[in-house]
C-alpha positions as a LaTeX table, in Angstrom:
\begin{tabular}{lrrr}
\hline
Residue & $x$ (\AA) & $y$ (\AA) & $z$ (\AA) \\
\hline
Unk1 & 0.00 & 0.00 & 0.00 \\
Unk2 & 1.05 & 3.59 & $-0.56$ \\
Unk3 & 0.11 & 6.83 & 1.13 \\
Unk4 & 0.92 & 10.49 & 0.62 \\
Unk5 & 3.16 & 12.54 & 2.89 \\
Unk6 & 5.69 & 15.32 & 2.35 \\
Unk7 & 8.07 & 17.36 & 4.51 \\
Unk8 & 8.29 & 21.11 & 3.89 \\
Unk9 & 11.88 & 21.87 & 4.90 \\
Unk10 & 13.88 & 25.07 & 4.79 \\
Unk11 & 17.50 & 25.94 & 4.21 \\
Unk12 & 17.25 & 27.97 & 7.43 \\
Unk13 & 14.85 & 29.79 & 9.72 \\
Unk14 & 12.98 & 32.65 & 8.08 \\
Unk15 & 12.94 & 31.27 & 4.52 \\
Unk16 & 9.14 & 31.04 & 4.48 \\
Unk17 & 8.39 & 27.44 & 5.53 \\
Unk18 & 5.29 & 28.36 & 7.53 \\
Unk19 & 3.91 & 30.69 & 4.87 \\
Unk20 & 4.31 & 28.03 & 2.19 \\
Unk21 & 3.03 & 25.23 & 4.42 \\
Unk22 & $-0.16$ & 27.13 & 5.23 \\
Unk23 & $-0.57$ & 28.14 & 1.58 \\
Unk24 & $-0.18$ & 24.53 & 0.41 \\
Unk25 & $-2.65$ & 23.30 & 3.02 \\
Unk26 & $-5.19$ & 25.94 & 2.03 \\
Unk27 & $-4.73$ & 25.27 & $-1.70$ \\
Unk28 & $-5.06$ & 21.49 & $-1.28$ \\
Unk29 & $-8.22$ & 21.99 & 0.76 \\
Unk30 & $-9.62$ & 24.15 & $-2.06$ \\
Unk31 & $-8.99$ & 21.22 & $-4.42$ \\
Unk32 & $-11.02$ & 18.96 & $-2.16$ \\
Unk33 & $-8.25$ & 17.06 & $-0.38$ \\
Unk34 & $-8.32$ & 16.12 & 3.31 \\
Unk35 & $-5.04$ & 17.46 & 4.73 \\
Unk36 & $-3.31$ & 16.54 & 8.00 \\
Unk37 & $-0.70$ & 18.87 & 9.45 \\
Unk38 & 2.36 & 18.09 & 11.55 \\
Unk39 & 5.13 & 20.26 & 12.97 \\
Unk40 & 8.68 & 19.19 & 13.78 \\
Unk41 & 9.73 & 20.18 & 17.29 \\
Unk42 & 7.85 & 21.47 & 20.35 \\
Unk43 & 6.17 & 24.51 & 18.75 \\
Unk44 & 2.52 & 25.24 & 19.74 \\
Unk45 & 1.89 & 28.24 & 17.49 \\
Unk46 & 2.53 & 26.85 & 14.00 \\
Unk47 & 0.26 & 23.82 & 14.67 \\
Unk48 & $-2.51$ & 26.27 & 15.56 \\
Unk49 & $-2.23$ & 27.67 & 12.01 \\
Unk50 & $-2.36$ & 24.16 & 10.55 \\
Unk51 & $-5.42$ & 23.27 & 12.62 \\
Unk52 & $-7.25$ & 26.42 & 11.56 \\
Unk53 & $-6.53$ & 25.80 & 7.86 \\
Unk54 & $-7.09$ & 22.03 & 7.68 \\
Unk55 & $-9.88$ & 21.58 & 10.21 \\
Unk56 & $-7.86$ & 18.73 & 11.79 \\
Unk57 & $-5.76$ & 18.92 & 14.96 \\
Unk58 & $-2.12$ & 19.35 & 13.95 \\
Unk59 & 0.41 & 17.29 & 15.88 \\
Unk60 & 4.05 & 17.69 & 16.90 \\
Unk61 & 6.73 & 15.23 & 15.83 \\
Unk62 & 9.71 & 15.59 & 18.15 \\
Unk63 & 12.62 & 13.18 & 17.87 \\
Unk64 & 14.46 & 14.66 & 20.85 \\
Unk65 & 11.65 & 14.38 & 23.39 \\
Unk66 & 10.28 & 11.07 & 22.09 \\
Unk67 & 11.48 & 7.63 & 21.01 \\
Unk68 & 11.38 & 6.82 & 17.28 \\
Unk69 & 8.49 & 4.35 & 17.59 \\
Unk70 & 6.44 & 6.96 & 19.47 \\
Unk71 & 7.12 & 9.57 & 16.77 \\
Unk72 & 6.00 & 7.09 & 14.11 \\
Unk73 & 2.87 & 6.17 & 16.05 \\
Unk74 & 1.88 & 9.83 & 16.46 \\
Unk75 & 2.33 & 10.28 & 12.73 \\
Unk76 & 0.38 & 7.17 & 11.71 \\
Unk77 & $-2.49$ & 7.83 & 14.12 \\
Unk78 & $-2.69$ & 11.50 & 13.16 \\
Unk79 & $-2.70$ & 10.71 & 9.42 \\
Unk80 & $-5.67$ & 8.34 & 9.55 \\
Unk81 & $-8.38$ & 9.45 & 7.13 \\
Unk82 & $-6.23$ & 12.10 & 5.40 \\
Unk83 & $-5.45$ & 12.23 & 1.68 \\
Unk84 & $-2.05$ & 13.79 & 2.34 \\
Unk85 & 0.03 & 14.64 & 5.41 \\
Unk86 & 2.19 & 17.76 & 5.37 \\
Unk87 & 5.03 & 17.97 & 7.88 \\
Unk88 & 6.40 & 21.47 & 8.47 \\
Unk89 & 10.07 & 21.48 & 9.41 \\
Unk90 & 11.83 & 23.52 & 12.07 \\
Unk91 & 14.80 & 25.87 & 11.60 \\
Unk92 & 17.14 & 24.71 & 8.81 \\
Unk93 & 16.73 & 21.16 & 7.53 \\
Unk94 & 19.74 & 19.76 & 9.44 \\
Unk95 & 19.47 & 21.99 & 12.54 \\
Unk96 & 18.62 & 20.19 & 15.78 \\
Unk97 & 19.84 & 19.58 & 19.30 \\
Unk98 & 23.51 & 19.03 & 18.44 \\
Unk99 & 25.58 & 20.68 & 15.66 \\
Unk100 & 27.49 & 17.40 & 15.24 \\
Unk101 & 24.45 & 15.19 & 14.47 \\
Unk102 & 20.93 & 15.22 & 12.98 \\
Unk103 & 19.39 & 14.60 & 16.44 \\
Unk104 & 16.17 & 16.55 & 16.86 \\
Unk105 & 16.26 & 17.93 & 13.32 \\
Unk106 & 13.76 & 17.96 & 10.48 \\
Unk107 & 16.14 & 15.64 & 8.61 \\
Unk108 & 15.85 & 13.09 & 11.41 \\
Unk109 & 12.03 & 13.27 & 11.36 \\
Unk110 & 12.06 & 12.84 & 7.57 \\
Unk111 & 14.15 & 9.67 & 7.92 \\
Unk112 & 12.08 & 8.28 & 10.80 \\
Unk113 & 8.84 & 8.71 & 8.87 \\
Unk114 & 10.43 & 7.79 & 5.50 \\
Unk115 & 9.00 & 11.00 & 4.05 \\
Unk116 & 10.03 & 12.75 & 0.82 \\
Unk117 & 11.16 & 16.36 & 1.21 \\
Unk118 & 10.37 & 19.60 & $-0.58$ \\
Unk119 & 13.13 & 22.12 & 0.11 \\
Unk120 & 12.07 & 25.77 & 0.42 \\
Unk121 & 14.81 & 28.10 & $-0.82$ \\
Unk122 & 14.83 & 31.88 & $-0.40$ \\
Unk123 & 15.82 & 32.88 & $-3.94$ \\
Unk124 & 15.88 & 36.64 & $-3.43$ \\
Unk125 & 18.97 & 38.16 & $-5.08$ \\
Unk126 & 20.21 & 34.95 & $-6.70$ \\
Unk127 & 19.64 & 32.72 & $-9.72$ \\
Unk128 & 22.17 & 29.95 & $-10.53$ \\
Unk129 & 23.54 & 30.18 & $-6.98$ \\
Unk130 & 20.26 & 28.64 & $-5.78$ \\
Unk131 & 21.37 & 25.39 & $-7.42$ \\
Unk132 & 24.56 & 25.41 & $-5.37$ \\
Unk133 & 22.52 & 25.68 & $-2.18$ \\
Unk134 & 20.24 & 22.81 & $-3.18$ \\
Unk135 & 23.21 & 20.68 & $-4.26$ \\
Unk136 & 24.81 & 21.23 & $-0.87$ \\
Unk137 & 21.70 & 19.98 & 0.93 \\
Unk138 & 21.51 & 16.96 & $-1.38$ \\
Unk139 & 25.13 & 15.98 & $-0.76$ \\
Unk140 & 25.31 & 16.71 & 2.96 \\
Unk141 & 23.76 & 13.42 & 4.15 \\
Unk142 & 22.71 & 10.13 & 2.54 \\
Unk143 & 19.46 & 9.46 & 4.42 \\
Unk144 & 17.08 & 12.31 & 3.50 \\
Unk145 & 15.14 & 12.10 & 0.24 \\
Unk146 & 14.89 & 15.60 & $-1.24$ \\
Unk147 & 12.48 & 15.18 & $-4.14$ \\
Unk148 & 11.77 & 18.77 & $-5.16$ \\
Unk149 & 12.16 & 22.47 & $-4.51$ \\
Unk150 & 9.85 & 25.44 & $-4.03$ \\
Unk151 & 11.41 & 28.83 & $-4.74$ \\
Unk152 & 10.33 & 31.56 & $-2.34$ \\
Unk153 & 10.63 & 35.35 & $-2.63$ \\
Unk154 & 11.34 & 35.43 & $-6.35$ \\
Unk155 & 11.07 & 38.80 & $-8.04$ \\
Unk156 & 9.10 & 37.72 & $-11.11$ \\
Unk157 & 8.12 & 34.73 & $-13.22$ \\
Unk158 & 11.25 & 35.35 & $-15.29$ \\
Unk159 & 13.39 & 35.19 & $-12.17$ \\
Unk160 & 11.70 & 31.90 & $-11.27$ \\
Unk161 & 12.54 & 30.45 & $-14.71$ \\
Unk162 & 16.25 & 31.22 & $-14.16$ \\
Unk163 & 16.23 & 29.51 & $-10.75$ \\
Unk164 & 14.22 & 26.55 & $-12.04$ \\
Unk165 & 16.54 & 25.98 & $-15.01$ \\
Unk166 & 19.67 & 26.05 & $-12.85$ \\
Unk167 & 18.36 & 23.74 & $-10.11$ \\
Unk168 & 16.80 & 21.19 & $-12.44$ \\
Unk169 & 19.95 & 21.00 & $-14.57$ \\
Unk170 & 22.45 & 20.78 & $-11.70$ \\
Unk171 & 20.45 & 18.89 & $-9.07$ \\
Unk172 & 18.18 & 16.62 & $-11.12$ \\
Unk173 & 15.02 & 17.35 & $-9.15$ \\
Unk174 & 11.98 & 19.43 & $-10.13$ \\
Unk175 & 11.26 & 22.96 & $-8.96$ \\
Unk176 & 7.48 & 22.71 & $-8.64$ \\
Unk177 & 6.58 & 26.34 & $-8.03$ \\
Unk178 & 7.25 & 29.61 & $-6.30$ \\
Unk179 & 5.89 & 32.49 & $-4.30$ \\
Unk180 & 6.74 & 36.07 & $-5.21$ \\
Unk181 & 8.38 & 38.57 & $-2.90$ \\
Unk182 & 5.11 & 40.14 & $-1.77$ \\
Unk183 & 4.82 & 41.84 & 1.60 \\
Unk184 & 1.12 & 41.08 & 1.91 \\
Unk185 & 1.80 & 37.34 & 2.14 \\
Unk186 & 4.22 & 37.69 & 5.03 \\
Unk187 & 2.80 & 35.76 & 7.96 \\
Unk188 & 1.78 & 37.92 & 10.95 \\
Unk189 & 4.38 & 38.17 & 13.69 \\
Unk190 & 4.21 & 34.97 & 15.74 \\
Unk191 & 3.87 & 36.18 & 19.30 \\
Unk192 & 1.99 & 34.38 & 22.04 \\
Unk193 & $-1.14$ & 36.50 & 21.70 \\
Unk194 & $-1.65$ & 35.47 & 18.09 \\
Unk195 & $-3.49$ & 32.22 & 18.74 \\
Unk196 & $-6.68$ & 33.85 & 20.06 \\
Unk197 & $-6.93$ & 35.83 & 16.81 \\
Unk198 & $-6.53$ & 32.57 & 14.85 \\
Unk199 & $-9.28$ & 30.96 & 16.90 \\
Unk200 & $-11.57$ & 33.94 & 16.39 \\
Unk201 & $-11.21$ & 33.51 & 12.64 \\
Unk202 & $-9.51$ & 36.87 & 12.12 \\
Unk203 & $-6.86$ & 35.31 & 9.85 \\
Unk204 & $-9.23$ & 33.24 & 7.70 \\
Unk205 & $-9.06$ & 35.73 & 4.81 \\
Unk206 & $-5.25$ & 35.69 & 5.03 \\
Unk207 & $-5.20$ & 31.88 & 4.85 \\
Unk208 & $-7.61$ & 31.99 & 1.89 \\
Unk209 & $-5.41$ & 34.54 & 0.09 \\
Unk210 & $-2.33$ & 32.39 & 0.61 \\
Unk211 & $-4.15$ & 29.38 & $-0.82$ \\
Unk212 & $-5.12$ & 31.32 & $-3.93$ \\
Unk213 & $-1.52$ & 32.47 & $-4.47$ \\
Unk214 & $-0.24$ & 28.90 & $-4.19$ \\
Unk215 & $-2.87$ & 27.65 & $-6.64$ \\
Unk216 & $-1.57$ & 30.18 & $-9.17$ \\
Unk217 & 2.15 & 29.40 & $-8.95$ \\
Unk218 & 2.68 & 25.90 & $-7.47$ \\
Unk219 & 2.04 & 22.63 & $-9.34$ \\
Unk220 & $-0.10$ & 20.78 & $-6.81$ \\
Unk221 & $-0.56$ & 17.76 & $-9.07$ \\
Unk222 & 3.23 & 17.37 & $-9.13$ \\
Unk223 & 3.34 & 17.76 & $-5.35$ \\
Unk224 & 0.80 & 14.96 & $-4.97$ \\
Unk225 & 2.92 & 12.74 & $-7.24$ \\
Unk226 & 6.10 & 13.49 & $-5.29$ \\
Unk227 & 4.39 & 12.79 & $-1.96$ \\
Unk228 & 3.56 & 9.14 & $-2.75$ \\
Unk229 & 5.31 & 6.98 & $-0.14$ \\
Unk230 & 5.31 & 3.45 & 1.17 \\
Unk231 & 2.90 & 2.77 & 4.03 \\
Unk232 & 4.52 & 3.44 & 7.41 \\
Unk233 & 3.93 & 0.50 & 9.75 \\
Unk234 & 3.91 & 0.58 & 13.54 \\
Unk235 & 3.51 & $-1.92$ & 16.37 \\
Unk236 & 0.02 & $-1.27$ & 17.78 \\
Unk237 & 0.55 & $-3.72$ & 20.64 \\
Unk238 & 2.79 & $-1.28$ & 22.55 \\
Unk239 & 0.72 & 1.88 & 22.01 \\
Unk240 & 0.83 & 4.64 & 24.61 \\
Unk241 & $-2.35$ & 6.19 & 23.25 \\
Unk242 & $-4.85$ & 3.35 & 22.90 \\
Unk243 & $-7.38$ & 3.13 & 25.73 \\
Unk244 & $-6.42$ & 0.43 & 28.19 \\
Unk245 & $-9.56$ & 0.44 & 30.33 \\
Unk246 & $-12.83$ & 2.24 & 31.03 \\
Unk247 & $-12.40$ & 5.61 & 32.79 \\
Unk248 & $-11.89$ & 5.35 & 36.53 \\
Unk249 & $-11.38$ & 9.06 & 37.38 \\
Unk250 & $-12.44$ & 12.46 & 36.03 \\
Unk251 & $-9.81$ & 15.12 & 35.34 \\
Unk252 & $-10.81$ & 18.72 & 34.63 \\
Unk253 & $-8.89$ & 20.45 & 31.81 \\
Unk254 & $-8.90$ & 24.24 & 31.40 \\
Unk255 & $-9.31$ & 24.97 & 27.70 \\
Unk256 & $-10.08$ & 28.34 & 26.14 \\
Unk257 & $-8.29$ & 31.27 & 24.50 \\
Unk258 & $-6.17$ & 31.81 & 27.63 \\
Unk259 & $-5.22$ & 28.15 & 28.19 \\
Unk260 & $-4.72$ & 26.05 & 25.08 \\
Unk261 & $-1.14$ & 24.78 & 24.88 \\
Unk262 & $-1.76$ & 21.06 & 25.07 \\
Unk263 & $-0.17$ & 18.32 & 23.01 \\
Unk264 & $-3.11$ & 16.22 & 21.73 \\
Unk265 & $-1.09$ & 13.16 & 22.78 \\
Unk266 & $-0.94$ & 14.34 & 26.40 \\
Unk267 & $-4.73$ & 14.45 & 26.55 \\
Unk268 & $-5.01$ & 11.12 & 24.73 \\
Unk269 & $-2.58$ & 9.52 & 27.17 \\
Unk270 & $-4.65$ & 10.70 & 30.12 \\
Unk271 & $-7.67$ & 9.05 & 28.52 \\
Unk272 & $-5.70$ & 5.92 & 27.66 \\
Unk273 & $-4.60$ & 5.52 & 31.26 \\
Unk274 & $-8.13$ & 5.82 & 32.66 \\
Unk275 & $-9.21$ & 9.45 & 32.85 \\
Unk276 & $-12.42$ & 10.99 & 31.59 \\
Unk277 & $-11.55$ & 14.56 & 30.60 \\
Unk278 & $-13.96$ & 17.34 & 31.55 \\
Unk279 & $-13.24$ & 20.66 & 29.83 \\
Unk280 & $-14.04$ & 24.06 & 31.30 \\
Unk281 & $-13.23$ & 27.71 & 30.53 \\
Unk282 & $-11.93$ & 29.91 & 33.36 \\
Unk283 & $-12.04$ & 32.83 & 30.92 \\
Unk284 & $-15.79$ & 32.36 & 30.38 \\
Unk285 & $-16.41$ & 32.32 & 34.12 \\
Unk286 & $-16.82$ & 28.55 & 34.39 \\
Unk287 & $-15.88$ & 27.34 & 37.87 \\
Unk288 & $-14.09$ & 24.03 & 38.36 \\
Unk289 & $-16.52$ & 21.27 & 37.30 \\
Unk290 & $-18.09$ & 19.24 & 40.10 \\
Unk291 & $-17.04$ & 15.71 & 41.01 \\
Unk292 & $-13.59$ & 15.82 & 39.43 \\
Unk293 & $-10.61$ & 13.94 & 40.82 \\
Unk294 & $-7.78$ & 15.89 & 39.18 \\
Unk295 & $-6.96$ & 19.13 & 37.36 \\
Unk296 & $-4.78$ & 20.03 & 34.37 \\
Unk297 & $-4.07$ & 23.74 & 33.79 \\
Unk298 & $-2.14$ & 23.96 & 30.52 \\
Unk299 & $-0.06$ & 26.70 & 29.03 \\
Unk300 & $-1.28$ & 29.70 & 27.07 \\
Unk301 & $-1.28$ & 33.39 & 27.74 \\
Unk302 & $-3.18$ & 34.47 & 30.84 \\
Unk303 & $-1.35$ & 37.80 & 30.53 \\
Unk304 & $-3.38$ & 38.57 & 27.38 \\
Unk305 & $-6.58$ & 38.11 & 29.39 \\
Unk306 & $-5.34$ & 39.11 & 32.85 \\
Unk307 & $-8.08$ & 41.71 & 33.38 \\
Unk308 & $-10.85$ & 39.23 & 32.52 \\
Unk309 & $-9.35$ & 36.40 & 34.55 \\
Unk310 & $-8.90$ & 38.63 & 37.59 \\
Unk311 & $-12.62$ & 39.49 & 37.54 \\
Unk312 & $-13.67$ & 35.83 & 37.68 \\
Unk313 & $-13.62$ & 35.65 & 41.47 \\
Unk314 & $-15.89$ & 32.58 & 41.66 \\
Unk315 & $-13.59$ & 30.67 & 39.29 \\
Unk316 & $-10.51$ & 31.64 & 41.25 \\
Unk317 & $-12.12$ & 30.65 & 44.54 \\
Unk318 & $-13.27$ & 27.28 & 43.17 \\
Unk319 & $-9.74$ & 26.45 & 42.05 \\
Unk320 & $-8.18$ & 27.65 & 45.28 \\
Unk321 & $-10.57$ & 25.60 & 47.41 \\
Unk322 & $-10.08$ & 22.41 & 45.36 \\
Unk323 & $-6.29$ & 22.60 & 45.20 \\
Unk324 & $-6.05$ & 23.41 & 48.92 \\
Unk325 & $-8.22$ & 20.31 & 49.40 \\
Unk326 & $-5.44$ & 18.27 & 47.74 \\
Unk327 & $-6.90$ & 17.91 & 44.23 \\
Unk328 & $-4.03$ & 16.32 & 42.22 \\
Unk329 & $-3.08$ & 19.21 & 39.91 \\
Unk330 & $-0.54$ & 19.92 & 37.18 \\
Unk331 & $-0.18$ & 23.55 & 36.06 \\
Unk332 & 2.17 & 24.26 & 33.15 \\
Unk333 & 3.50 & 27.69 & 32.18 \\
Unk334 & 0.33 & 29.78 & 31.68 \\
Unk335 & $-1.46$ & 27.58 & 34.22 \\
Unk336 & 1.40 & 28.11 & 36.68 \\
Unk337 & 1.24 & 31.88 & 36.13 \\
Unk338 & $-2.52$ & 31.82 & 36.76 \\
Unk339 & $-2.06$ & 30.15 & 40.16 \\
Unk340 & 0.34 & 32.83 & 41.46 \\
Unk341 & $-0.75$ & 35.87 & 43.47 \\
Unk342 & $-0.69$ & 38.31 & 40.57 \\
Unk343 & 0.50 & 39.08 & 37.04 \\
Unk344 & 2.14 & 42.37 & 36.14 \\
Unk345 & 1.69 & 43.10 & 32.42 \\
Unk346 & 4.16 & 44.93 & 30.19 \\
Unk347 & 2.36 & 48.24 & 30.70 \\
Unk348 & 2.82 & 47.97 & 34.48 \\
Unk349 & $-0.74$ & 47.01 & 35.38 \\
Unk350 & $-1.14$ & 44.40 & 38.11 \\
Unk351 & $-3.97$ & 41.85 & 38.17 \\
Unk352 & $-4.88$ & 39.44 & 40.94 \\
Unk353 & $-4.76$ & 35.75 & 40.04 \\
Unk354 & $-5.73$ & 32.62 & 41.98 \\
Unk355 & $-3.31$ & 33.27 & 44.85 \\
Unk356 & $-2.10$ & 29.75 & 45.61 \\
Unk357 & 1.57 & 30.16 & 44.68 \\
Unk358 & 3.21 & 32.89 & 46.79 \\
Unk359 & 4.71 & 35.46 & 44.47 \\
Unk360 & 4.11 & 37.49 & 41.35 \\
Unk361 & 4.74 & 37.06 & 37.64 \\
Unk362 & 6.24 & 39.95 & 35.68 \\
Unk363 & 5.91 & 40.10 & 31.91 \\
Unk364 & 8.80 & 41.39 & 29.80 \\
Unk365 & 9.18 & 42.17 & 26.07 \\
Unk366 & 12.10 & 39.76 & 25.60 \\
Unk367 & 12.02 & 35.98 & 25.82 \\
Unk368 & 12.85 & 34.84 & 29.34 \\
Unk369 & 13.44 & 31.20 & 28.42 \\
Unk370 & 13.39 & 29.03 & 25.31 \\
Unk371 & 14.59 & 25.50 & 24.78 \\
Unk372 & 14.40 & 21.80 & 25.52 \\
Unk373 & 14.54 & 20.58 & 29.10 \\
Unk374 & 15.47 & 17.29 & 30.74 \\
Unk375 & 13.33 & 17.22 & 33.87 \\
Unk376 & 14.06 & 15.27 & 37.06 \\
Unk377 & 11.49 & 15.00 & 39.84 \\
Unk378 & 12.29 & 16.06 & 43.40 \\
Unk379 & 11.28 & 14.36 & 46.66 \\
Unk380 & 7.57 & 14.90 & 47.36 \\
Unk381 & 6.56 & 15.36 & 43.72 \\
Unk382 & 3.49 & 13.13 & 43.30 \\
Unk383 & 3.56 & 13.38 & 39.48 \\
Unk384 & 7.21 & 13.11 & 38.47 \\
Unk385 & 8.49 & 11.20 & 41.44 \\
Unk386 & 11.96 & 11.65 & 42.90 \\
Unk387 & 14.64 & 10.62 & 40.42 \\
Unk388 & 12.15 & 10.00 & 37.57 \\
Unk389 & 13.01 & 11.78 & 34.33 \\
Unk390 & 10.86 & 13.32 & 31.64 \\
Unk391 & 11.44 & 15.66 & 28.71 \\
Unk392 & 9.80 & 18.91 & 27.76 \\
Unk393 & 10.53 & 22.52 & 26.90 \\
Unk394 & 10.24 & 26.09 & 28.14 \\
Unk395 & 8.98 & 29.07 & 26.19 \\
Unk396 & 7.89 & 32.19 & 28.06 \\
Unk397 & 8.17 & 35.97 & 28.24 \\
Unk398 & 7.74 & 36.29 & 31.99 \\
Unk399 & 9.67 & 35.75 & 35.20 \\
Unk400 & 8.38 & 34.52 & 38.57 \\
Unk401 & 9.30 & 36.36 & 41.77 \\
Unk402 & 8.43 & 34.35 & 44.90 \\
Unk403 & 7.47 & 36.16 & 48.10 \\
Unk404 & 9.17 & 33.53 & 50.26 \\
Unk405 & 11.29 & 30.42 & 49.96 \\
Unk406 & 9.40 & 27.81 & 47.94 \\
Unk407 & 9.68 & 24.08 & 47.42 \\
Unk408 & 10.77 & 23.44 & 43.83 \\
Unk409 & 9.02 & 20.63 & 41.95 \\
Unk410 & 11.88 & 19.48 & 39.76 \\
Unk411 & 15.34 & 20.09 & 38.41 \\
Unk412 & 15.70 & 20.99 & 34.76 \\
Unk413 & 18.70 & 20.68 & 32.49 \\
Unk414 & 19.00 & 22.78 & 29.33 \\
Unk415 & 21.63 & 24.40 & 27.14 \\
Unk416 & 22.55 & 26.83 & 29.93 \\
Unk417 & 22.97 & 24.24 & 32.65 \\
Unk418 & 20.94 & 22.84 & 35.51 \\
Unk419 & 18.46 & 24.79 & 37.65 \\
Unk420 & 15.68 & 24.24 & 40.16 \\
Unk421 & 12.30 & 24.88 & 38.60 \\
Unk422 & 8.63 & 24.91 & 39.44 \\
Unk423 & 6.66 & 24.82 & 42.66 \\
Unk424 & 4.98 & 22.08 & 44.64 \\
Unk425 & 2.79 & 21.94 & 47.67 \\
Unk426 & 0.82 & 18.82 & 48.59 \\
Unk427 & $-0.83$ & 17.54 & 45.42 \\
Unk428 & 0.00 & 20.64 & 43.36 \\
Unk429 & 2.86 & 20.52 & 40.84 \\
Unk430 & 3.39 & 23.70 & 38.80 \\
Unk431 & 6.10 & 25.37 & 36.77 \\
Unk432 & 7.11 & 26.96 & 33.50 \\
Unk433 & 8.14 & 23.66 & 31.91 \\
Unk434 & 5.81 & 22.00 & 29.38 \\
Unk435 & 5.95 & 18.21 & 29.66 \\
Unk436 & 5.50 & 15.69 & 26.90 \\
Unk437 & 3.91 & 12.81 & 28.79 \\
Unk438 & 5.06 & 10.25 & 26.21 \\
Unk439 & 8.63 & 10.89 & 27.40 \\
Unk440 & 7.68 & 9.43 & 30.81 \\
Unk441 & 4.45 & 7.35 & 30.81 \\
Unk442 & 4.94 & 6.70 & 34.53 \\
Unk443 & 3.67 & 10.25 & 35.08 \\
Unk444 & 0.25 & 9.13 & 33.86 \\
Unk445 & 0.22 & 6.12 & 36.14 \\
Unk446 & 1.18 & 8.26 & 39.14 \\
Unk447 & $-1.43$ & 10.93 & 38.35 \\
Unk448 & $-4.29$ & 8.48 & 37.80 \\
Unk449 & $-3.32$ & 6.55 & 40.95 \\
Unk450 & $-3.25$ & 9.75 & 43.02 \\
Unk451 & $-6.67$ & 10.72 & 41.63 \\
Unk452 & $-8.07$ & 7.29 & 42.53 \\
Unk453 & $-6.80$ & 7.55 & 46.09 \\
Unk454 & $-8.31$ & 10.99 & 46.56 \\
Unk455 & $-11.60$ & 9.81 & 45.08 \\
Unk456 & $-11.69$ & 6.85 & 47.47 \\
Unk457 & $-11.26$ & 9.14 & 50.47 \\
Unk458 & $-13.60$ & 11.90 & 49.28 \\
\hline
\end{tabular}
């Protein structure tokens, strides 16, 4: 059997991968195809674009956080029912965790999933030189299968013909289309507050415009031909995501425009290990649902909605009461910020939050932290128990300033060394770090078990 999948890779960051990926998805949808999106790496924002354009939840493929079989399973499960899967790369094609290897790179994902690759090349201010760039990527490693090129930021159709002629002659692969150097197709700046505007539909006309441009200048029939691949097979018997039993506990999940950074697989793993998920919106004034045995407060941007969240006193009180009553809770990044005493926004305004974690969060214009984390649990951590290790990442524009000495939940190791991170108290574990549960399935077992014990004594 064959199936269709393609990686959209770039020669580097900023060459237009996301713009072209969204345009291709939109154009293929216009032609009647069912499209599934994927993103290499831990990014939450690009998958939100994919989801908005395709109507299907985009998924992350991360070869640093996850084992190869898990990456393949996420891909196969996510692709079910789609006519074509489009995998958007991260950074440059060979850029990953280590400059000496392909670990964590788009190239590694392409080899794991046995996917053909379309290389996006920024052709501004060059013609024949574009072929030298493509040739370099072809010759750099044996494993990846670069099957075609899309030229981005060309000045005219004539410019495109020069680039196409050079690459096809020197590299022996087709150049299947281009996008012109047009400012109106530049993707909006990807800051944290962008996702609510995507969810409100404010970018729908932009996505539609991109699709029309791609239909005019990219050969989608050729893309479909190049994407034909052998069926990717996985071992279903060792799945982390298939339900193992009927639900035994109920876990509340905050999900709205303020809290929406969740890997679909994290939620599916909770269900697989025996949780019924009950969604609620703190932003809409929905208090913690009744009769729940656990709570998951995911990441997002409470700072964008700090004024609204601070007014929801009933919501804040319901969360404070439940967590003080030992409700097993994980709060990641935005969820962690929400549980502190207050958030100070960039304009200096201060807004009261839930008030469980002693201290304040201060927003800043520059990134405070970005990167992968190896996470080790500390003594007393019910979720990631002492010595247990998981993987995740940090990405935030704020800093936390505790009012007193706190008990850290875990130790994290990143590019800049090892540090104590997070906060824990009783059955509350919170911090800036986003976990990928598939990196440590024991977390699910511990969480469900703790929820069962609390339920039994309720």
